[in-house]
C-alpha positions in Angstrom: 11.9 -6.3 -28.1 12.4 -9.4 -26.0 14.1 -12.2 -27.9 16.2 -15.3 -27.5 18.3 -17.3 -30.1 19.6 -20.8 -29.4 21.3 -23.5 -31.5 22.1 -26.0 -28.8 19.9 -28.0 -26.3 16.9 -27.0 -28.4 14.6 -29.9 -27.3 15.3 -29.1 -23.6 14.6 -25.4 -24.1 11.4 -25.7 -26.1 7.9 -25.6 -24.6 6.0 -27.3 -27.4 6.6 -31.1 -27.6 6.4 -30.9 -31.4 9.8 -29.3 -31.5 11.6 -32.5 -30.5 9.6 -34.5 -33.1 10.5 -32.0 -35.8 14.2 -32.2 -34.9 14.0 -36.0 -35.2 12.5 -35.7 -38.7 15.2 -33.1 -39.6 17.9 -35.6 -38.7 16.3 -38.5 -40.5 16.0 -36.5 -43.8 19.6 -35.4 -44.1 21.6 -36.7 -47.1 25.2 -37.8 -47.2 26.4 -34.2 -47.3 24.4 -33.3 -44.2 21.8 -31.3 -46.1 18.1 -31.8 -45.5 16.2 -32.4 -48.8 13.4 -29.9 -49.0 10.8 -32.0 -51.0 11.1 -35.2 -48.9 11.3 -33.3 -45.5 8.2 -31.2 -46.4 6.3 -34.3 -47.4 7.2 -35.9 -44.1 6.2 -33.1 -41.8 3.4 -31.2 -43.6 0.6 -33.7 -42.8 1.2 -33.6 -39.1 2.7 -30.2 -38.4 1.6 -28.1 -41.4 -0.9 -26.0 -39.5 1.9 -24.6 -37.4 4.5 -24.2 -40.1 5.9 -21.3 -42.1 7.9 -21.8 -45.2 10.1 -18.9 -46.2 12.1 -18.5 -49.5 14.9 -16.0 -49.9 14.1 -13.3 -52.4 17.6 -12.5 -53.3 17.6 -9.0 -52.0 18.1 -9.7 -48.3 14.4 -10.5 -47.7 12.2 -13.6 -47.5 8.8 -14.4 -48.8 6.2 -16.6 -47.1 5.2 -19.5 -49.5 3.3 -21.4 -46.8 1.4 -19.9 -43.8 -0.2 -22.4 -41.4 -3.8 -22.0 -40.5 -3.1 -22.1 -36.7 -0.7 -19.2 -37.1 -3.4 -17.3 -39.0 -5.9 -18.1 -36.1 -3.5 -16.5 -33.6 -2.3 -13.6 -35.6 -5.7 -12.8 -37.1 -4.4 -12.6 -40.7 -2.4 -14.5 -43.4 0.9 -13.2 -44.8 1.0 -15.8 -47.6 3.0 -14.5 -50.6 4.0 -11.4 -48.6 7.5 -10.5 -47.6 9.0 -10.7 -44.1 9.9 -7.0 -44.3 6.2 -6.2 -44.2 6.0 -7.3 -40.6 6.6 -5.0 -37.6 10.1 -3.6 -38.2 11.7 -5.1 -35.1 10.1 -8.5 -35.7 11.0 -8.4 -39.4 14.7 -7.6 -38.7 14.9 -10.3 -36.1 13.2 -12.9 -38.4 15.4 -12.1 -41.4 18.6 -12.3 -39.2 17.5 -15.7 -37.8 16.7 -17.1 -41.2 20.1 -15.9 -42.5 21.9 -17.5 -39.6 20.0 -20.8 -40.1 20.8 -21.0 -43.8 24.4 -20.0 -43.2 25.0 -22.6 -40.5 22.9 -25.4 -42.1 21.6 -26.2 -38.6 18.3 -25.7 -36.8 17.8 -22.5 -34.7 15.4 -22.1 -31.8 14.1 -18.6 -31.1 11.7 -16.8 -28.7 10.4 -13.3 -29.5 7.7 -10.9 -28.5 5.2 -9.6 -31.1 2.5 -7.0 -30.3 0.9 -7.2 -33.7 -1.2 -10.2 -32.9 -4.7 -10.8 -31.6 -4.0 -13.0 -28.6 -0.4 -13.8 -28.3 2.7 -11.8 -27.2 5.4 -14.4 -27.0 6.2 -16.9 -29.8 8.6 -19.8 -30.0 10.0 -20.9 -33.4 12.1 -23.7 -34.7 13.9 -22.7 -37.9 15.2 -25.5 -40.1 17.2 -25.1 -43.3 16.3 -27.2 -46.4 17.7 -27.5 -49.9 15.5 -28.3 -52.9 16.5 -30.6 -55.8 17.3 -27.6 -58.0 19.6 -26.1 -55.3 17.1 -23.5 -54.0 17.3 -22.9 -50.2 14.3 -22.6 -47.9 13.6 -22.1 -44.2 10.9 -24.2 -42.7 9.8 -22.7 -39.4 7.6 -24.2 -36.7 5.8 -21.2 -35.0 3.6 -21.4 -32.0 2.6 -19.3 -29.0 4.3 -20.1 -25.8 1.8 -22.5 -24.3 2.9 -22.2 -20.8 1.5 -18.6 -20.5 -2.0 -19.7 -21.2 -1.6 -22.8 -19.0 -0.2 -20.6 -16.2 -3.2 -18.2 -16.5 -5.6 -21.1 -16.5 -3.8 -22.7 -13.5 -3.9 -19.4 -11.5 -7.6 -18.9 -12.2 -8.6 -22.4 -11.3 -6.5 -22.7 -8.2 -7.2 -19.3 -6.8 -9.1 -19.4 -3.4 -11.0 -16.3 -4.6 -13.6 -16.1 -7.3 -12.4 -14.3 -10.5 -14.8 -13.0 -13.0 -14.2 -10.8 -16.1 -17.1 -8.7 -17.5 -17.5 -7.0 -20.8 -19.7 -3.9 -21.0 -22.6 -3.8 -23.5 -23.5 -0.2 -24.3 -26.5 1.5 -26.0 -26.2 3.9 -28.9 -25.5 6.8 -26.4 -22.6 4.9 -24.8 -24.5 4.0 -21.6 -23.9 0.6 -20.1 -27.0 -1.5 -20.6 -25.5 -4.6 -19.0 -22.3 -6.5 -18.5 -21.6 -10.0 -19.9 -19.5 -12.6 -18.2 -16.6 -13.5 -20.5 -14.4 -15.5 -18.0 -15.1 -17.0 -14.6 -13.3 -19.6 -12.6 -14.9 -22.5 -10.7 -14.6 -20.6 -7.4 -16.7 -17.7 -8.8 -19.3 -20.2 -10.0 -19.4 -21.7 -6.5 -19.8 -18.3 -4.8 -22.7 -17.5 -7.2 -24.3 -20.9 -6.4 -24.2 -21.8 -10.1 -22.9 -25.0 -11.8 -19.6 -24.8 -13.4 -19.6 -23.1 -16.9 -23.1 -21.6 -16.6 -21.8 -18.1 -15.9 -20.2 -17.6 -19.4 -21.9 -15.2 -21.7 -24.6 -14.5 -19.1 -25.9 -11.1 -17.9 -23.7 -10.5 -14.9 -26.5 -9.0 -12.8 -28.6 -12.1 -13.3 -25.9 -14.7 -13.0 -24.0 -13.1 -10.1 -26.6 -12.5 -7.3 -24.5 -10.1 -5.4 -24.6 -7.7 -8.3 -28.3 -7.4 -7.9 -27.7 -5.1 -5.0 -28.2 -1.6 -6.5 -25.4 -0.2 -4.3 -22.9 -2.8 -5.5 -24.0 -2.4 -9.1 -23.7 1.4 -8.9 -20.1 1.2 -7.5 -19.2 -1.2 -10.3 -20.4 1.3 -12.9 -18.5 4.1 -11.2 -15.3 1.9 -11.3 -15.9 1.3 -15.0 -16.7 4.8 -16.0 -14.1 6.5 -13.8 -11.4 3.9 -14.6 -10.8 3.6 -10.8 -10.5 0.4 -8.8 -12.8 -0.1 -5.7 -13.2 -2.5 -2.8 -16.8 -3.5 -1.8 -18.1 -5.5 1.1 -21.6 -6.9 0.8 -23.8 -9.8 1.8 -26.4 -11.7 -0.1 -28.6 -14.8 0.4 -29.0 -17.6 -2.1 -30.6 -21.0 -1.7 -31.1 -20.4 2.0 -27.5 -19.4 2.7 -26.2 -16.0 3.6 -22.7 -15.1 2.5 -20.5 -12.1 3.2 -18.2 -11.2 0.2 -15.3 -8.8 -0.3 -15.2 -7.8 -3.9 -12.1 -6.1 -5.5 -13.2 -4.2 -8.6 -10.7 -3.3 -11.3 -11.4 -1.8 -14.8 -10.0 -3.8 -17.7 -10.6 -2.5 -21.2 -14.3 -1.8 -21.6 -15.1 -4.0 -18.7 -14.2 -5.1 -15.2 -12.4 -7.8 -13.4 -14.0 -8.8 -10.1 -12.0 -10.7 -7.5 -14.4 -12.1 -5.0 -13.4 -13.4 -1.5 -15.8 -15.1 0.8 -15.3 -13.5 4.2 -18.3 -15.2 5.9 -16.1 -17.2 8.3 -14.2 -14.0 9.2 -17.5 -12.1 9.8 -18.9 -14.9 11.9 -15.7 -15.2 13.9 -15.7 -11.5 14.5 -19.4 -11.6 15.7 -18.5 -14.5 18.0 -15.6 -12.5 19.5 -17.9 -9.5 20.0 -20.5 -11.7 21.7 -17.8 -13.2 23.9 -16.5 -9.7 24.7 -20.0 -8.6 25.7 -20.4 -11.7 27.9 -17.0 -11.0 29.5 -17.9 -7.4 30.1 -21.1 -8.5 31.8 -19.2 -10.9 34.0 -16.7 -8.2 34.9 -19.6 -5.9 35.7 -21.1 -8.4 38.0 -17.7 -9.0 39.7 -17.3 -5.3 40.2 -20.8 -5.0 41.7 -19.9 -7.8 44.1 -16.7 -6.0 45.1 -18.6 -2.8 45.6 -20.8 -4.6 48.1 -17.8 -5.4 50.2 -16.5 -2.4 52.1 -13.1 -3.8 52.8 -12.5 -4.5 49.1 -13.7 -1.0 48.3 -11.2 0.5 50.7 -8.4 -1.6 49.4 -9.3 -0.6 45.8 -9.5 3.1 46.7 -6.0 2.8 48.3 -4.6 1.2 45.2 -6.2 3.8 43.0 -4.7 6.6 45.1 -1.3 4.9 44.9 -1.7 4.5 41.1 -2.7 8.2 40.7 0.3 9.2 42.9 2.6 7.2 40.8 1.1 8.2 37.5 3.3 10.1 35.2 0.9 12.9 34.2 -0.9 15.6 36.0 -4.6 14.6 36.0 -5.9 18.1 35.4 -3.6 19.1 32.4 -2.2 15.8 31.2 1.2 17.5 31.4 4.1 15.7 33.2 3.8 15.9 37.0 6.7 17.1 39.0 8.1 13.6 39.8 7.9 12.4 36.2 9.3 15.8 34.9 12.2 15.5 37.3 13.0 11.9 36.1 13.0 12.8 32.5 14.8 16.1 33.0 17.6 14.3 34.9 18.0 12.0 31.9 18.0 14.9 29.5 20.7 16.7 31.6 22.8 13.5 31.5 22.5 13.4 27.7 23.5 17.1 27.5 26.5 16.5 29.8 27.7 13.7 27.6 27.2 15.5 24.3 28.3 18.9 25.5 25.0 20.5 24.3 23.1 23.3 25.9 19.9 22.9 27.9 17.7 25.6 29.4 14.8 25.7 31.9 11.9 28.1 32.0 9.7 28.3 35.1 6.3 29.9 34.6 3.8 31.1 37.2 0.4 32.6 36.3 -0.1 36.1 37.9 -2.9 36.8 40.4 -4.2 33.3 39.9 -5.9 33.3 43.4 -8.1 36.2 42.3 -9.4 33.9 39.5 -10.4 31.3 42.0 -11.9 33.8 44.4 -13.9 35.7 41.7 -15.0 32.8 39.5 -14.6 29.7 41.5 -12.2 26.8 41.4 -13.8 25.2 38.3 -12.9 28.4 36.4 -9.4 28.2 37.8 -9.1 24.7 36.6 -10.3 25.7 33.2 -7.6 28.4 33.1 -4.9 26.0 34.1 -6.0 23.5 31.4 -6.2 26.2 28.7 -2.7 27.5 29.7 -1.3 24.0 29.5 -2.6 23.8 25.9 -0.9 27.1 25.1 2.4 25.8 26.4 2.1 22.5 24.4 1.5 24.5 21.3 4.7 26.5 21.6 7.3 23.8 22.2 8.8 20.8 20.4 6.8 18.1 21.9 9.1 15.4 20.5 12.1 16.8 22.5 11.0 19.5 25.0 9.5 18.6 28.4 6.5 20.5 29.8 5.4 19.8 33.4 3.1 21.2 36.0 5.0 21.8 39.2 1.8 22.4 41.1 -1.0 25.0 41.4 -0.3 27.6 38.7 3.4 26.9 38.3 4.8 25.2 35.2 8.2 24.2 33.9 9.6 23.9 30.4 12.9 22.1 29.8 14.5 22.8 26.4 17.2 20.3 25.4 19.6 21.8 22.9 18.5 25.4 23.6 20.9 28.1 24.7 19.8 31.3 26.5 18.8 33.1 23.4 16.6 30.2 22.2 15.0 29.9 25.7 14.3 33.6 25.7 12.6 33.4 22.4 10.3 30.7 23.7 9.6 32.8 26.8 8.7 35.8 24.7 6.3 33.6 22.6 4.6 32.5 25.8 4.1 36.2 26.8 2.9 37.1 23.3 0.4 34.2 23.3 -1.1 35.3 26.6 -1.2 38.9 25.5 -3.0 38.1 22.2 -5.7 35.8 23.5 -8.2 35.2 26.3 -8.2 31.8 28.0 -11.6 30.1 27.8 -13.3 29.3 31.0 -16.7 28.3 29.8 -18.9 28.8 26.7 -19.6 32.3 27.7 -16.5 33.4 29.6 -12.9 33.9 28.7 -10.2 35.6 30.9 -7.2 37.6 30.1 -4.3 36.4 32.2 -0.6 37.1 32.4 2.4 35.2 33.6 5.8 35.7 35.2 8.8 33.7 33.8 12.2 32.8 35.1 14.9 31.4 32.8 18.1 29.5 33.6 20.6 28.0 31.2 22.6 25.1 32.6 26.3 25.4 33.2 28.2 22.1 33.5 28.2 20.3 35.9 25.1 21.8 37.3 22.4 19.5 38.6 18.7 19.7 37.9 18.0 20.9 41.5 20.5 23.7 41.1 19.1 24.6 37.7 15.5 24.7 39.1 16.7 26.8 42.0 18.3 29.4 39.7 15.2 29.6 37.5 13.0 29.9 40.6 15.0 32.8 41.8 14.6 34.5 38.5 10.9 33.9 38.7 10.7 35.4 42.2 12.5 38.5 40.9 9.9 38.7 38.1 7.1 38.4 40.7 8.7 41.0 42.9 9.4 43.4 40.1 5.8 43.8 38.9 4.8 40.5 37.4 4.0 39.9 33.7 7.7 39.9 32.8 10.7 37.7 32.2 13.8 37.5 34.3 17.0 35.6 33.6 19.0 33.9 36.3 22.0 36.2 35.5 21.1 39.2 37.7 22.7 41.5 35.1 20.2 40.6 32.3 16.5 41.2 32.4 13.8 41.7 29.8 10.6 43.6 30.7 7.3 42.5 29.3 
């Protein structure tokens, strides 16, 4: 349980201004021995502060009894404890209250406390000023000023009224079967009233679907009911017209108890700005189209543009047919990977792949079919490597290369076998009605420091040529003593 206890700088710590006034009365009612006379002190403070006062009398058995219970305290707690004992309160609050009363009587000085109490209707945090007093017959009493921490309600009110968004709290009204008949507005800030085009204060206790025009939209209302029944927040964007004005709203819906809290943001300016940008973009696109049409009419400009496009395509990083790295880009990235491997001392391997009898595909089915096979095989390769590290490039025609940073000969061989298995287990699609079974020859080389990329490619190519010469559809490794037949 949250709690604070202070005996110094009380007036500065307190939130209620009455605390400082009560402390002044306490000092004025002390006698020559420093004691506060109970009868005179109570007579002085009860007319002004009695609604917020508790008077507690020790029972002699370690407990206290309430002999006065202010009406404002009753209003906040929802019940009176007059003539009851403190020990009847929530155990944690009871122990805290008794300990503070004991301390106050023992010290003979006021004590300021803050504590949390969940057994109240509206309030969680309370502040108290406990003051000891002695009656004429020697009896001791604790007179306690008790009030909710006002700044919490003030803070909530400030947040609601200064929010740039409309905030509305709704309570569900249900029929005998538990179905929601309507929702009633129980709280609404000024911004919400403005968005609803209603004067301030007219929203309270009204049917939400009548007083909030955007809830009249069946879709919006249905989603609010879903949020309420499913206990699930939602975000809704809608527009509505009222008094000749159209507004776009973004509504955050959150369930709260048997009701909802709606946070409503006017996004009309944003929507209008977006529409303006779209209009400007369309105008700009039209202007660009006109400019391009003018350029197309000038043959010299067309020739220059075609030359630039050819140069851009030549310099582009990827192969236009397969979207794999072209040979130039592959070589640049492979050289960088080899430099990294040289510095880190890690392995790096190269696989060169060539599709078998590819010319017969073009001759039998045409070049479009050959292109389709090339594209499909590129997709196979991409699916078998680590795209975040490995490099896959098209060297030209039906020849491809795979660079495997961090891979030794065994790892490279496993990848090559997976390529063979993938081709053996599937047909490559050429069209909606045609798929072809193809095979490939593969050459593998694992780099030996300080071997260059050119030397590594040459060794892998020699292994590939051996595979081609020894029957195709097989794997050969640059070491002439090792070979694996397909």
